[in-house]
C-alpha positions, 0 to 999 in steps of 0.5 A: 884438659886431661892429658889423655882419656883412658880406654877400658872395659867394665867386664861384669861380664854379660854372657848370653845363657845360650853359650857353654859356660866353660867356653864362655869363660875361656872366651872372656879370657881370650877377649882380655888378651885381645884388648891387651894387644889393642892397647886398651888401658884397663879392664874391671872384672865383676863379682856375681853369684846369681842370675846365670848371665854374669858368671864370674864369681871371683874376680881376683881369680880371673885377674890372676890368670889374665895377668899371666896372659897379658903384658900391659893392660891394668886389671881391676876388680869391678867390683868386689862386693864388700858386704859378702866378705870378711875385710881381712880376707879381702885385704889379704887377697888383694895384697897377694894380687897386687904382688902377683900382677906386679902392680897392674891390679886395681881394687874396685869395691861396691855394695853388691848389685844383685839383690838375689846374691844378698838374698841367698846369703841372708843379707838385708839389702837395706844393710848393704851400703852401710856394710860396704862403708864399714868394710871399706874402712877396715880394708883401707886401714889394713892396706895402709899397714895399720893394726886394726881392732874393729867390731860391727854386727857382721865382722870382728877384727882383733889386732888384725894386720897383713903379713905382706907389705903392698907391692904398689906404694903406698897401696893398690889403686882403689875405686868405688862403684856408684849408680844412683845412690850417693853411697858410692860417691860419698865413700870414694870422696871420704877416702880419696879413691877413684869413682866408677860411674856405672849408672848408664848414659841416658840423660836421666842417668847423667843427672844422677852422675852429676849429683854424685860427682857433687857429693864426691867433691863435697866429701873429698873436700871435707876429708882433705882430698882433692877431687881428681877427675883423672880418677873418674871412669864412666861406663858406656855401652857400645857396639861398632861396625863399619856401617850403621846397618851392619851394627844393627844387624850384628846385635840381633844376635844378643841384645834382646836377651841382654835388655831382658836380663837388665829389665826382668832380672836385675833392679836396673829397669833398663827398658820400659814395657812394650818396647819391641825394638831394644836396639833402637830403644838403646840408641834413641834413649842415649843408653848406648851406641849401635853404629859406626866409629863416628857414632861412637865418637859423637856419643863420647863427645856428648858424655864429655859435654854433659859430665865434664872431663873424666879419666877413663871410658869403660865399655860394657862387656857384653854379647850383643854380637857374635864373637868375631863381630864383638872383637871387631867392635873393640878393634874399631873403637881402639883404632878410629874413635879414641885416637881422634878423641884424644888428638893423637891424629892431629900432628899426623894430619898437620904434617900431611897438610903441610906437605900437601900445601907445599907440594909444588915448592918441594917438587921444584926443589926436588927437580932442581936437585935432580937436574943439578946432579945430572949436570954435575955428572956430565961436567965430570965427563961421564955423560 
């Protein structure tokens, strides 16, 4: 079994359109500071350019600012959409970020999730996964310190090299996002990188995940890499409160617009037509948790059983609930779910039970020690 399941967030983020954008960005930053204080291990910040909900356009910029306000949480791009950028610019920015964060940065890549982003740039969605693979090869070679001469139909490198060495040796930690398509899994396996499973947690989504994991293992083996489950992260949606009733009441704030966005704007198709209770559908379909810490723990155990071991659980960053209840949900998961799953309470519970079972023996010994001291005091003529 892996040593410890890491806890993090996959921070697209999904911000309700009703909120002021300036204040929303500030709240997003405040949330990362909150997660750092709670002991979260990592946060992956997304890149999007349309849709009005996922409003962080440059994850590197956001991470650079967050690194100045946090102390231990690792911060990753979740993800840089490689088809949108020249590889030299990406590698140069990521190397700078590696230095500015003193090694706390991580580099996640993908083909780009929103077709509307690609449309505005005149990129054919059919080409996005091919472009991701081409861009990834160029970026990795640059990060490894190679001088790269490479030409495709969308970028050209002429004896390109980076002017700074990496801060993290041999290079920054990297991962590739994968949902249904095997493109991400094959790319991650080819280069021995981490895998971010972003396809959801329904039974159908977990089948895609297991298929992609097999692709990852096959490609890793073919290229001389070991398939390491510590490099695997699964993204899950949760909102937790003290009671199940309170959790469902909390998400009335924003789960409706969230599910509408995924269903009507993105290509994920999260909710079938005719659903009138998106929160109940979310829970019953296995797409997420709305409930108590115990409900979250059972969901996590279900994922572990269905997928096998994985290195990190990444919670989707969303505005299902208002600000205070959102902060509280992250706190409850950190305080009550992860310690129990990771066995961090076992030694304390064993010590408590040991003391409980031996209480009578300890009481008699304690009483004897007190009486002995009283008698010694009297024997010395002081009583």
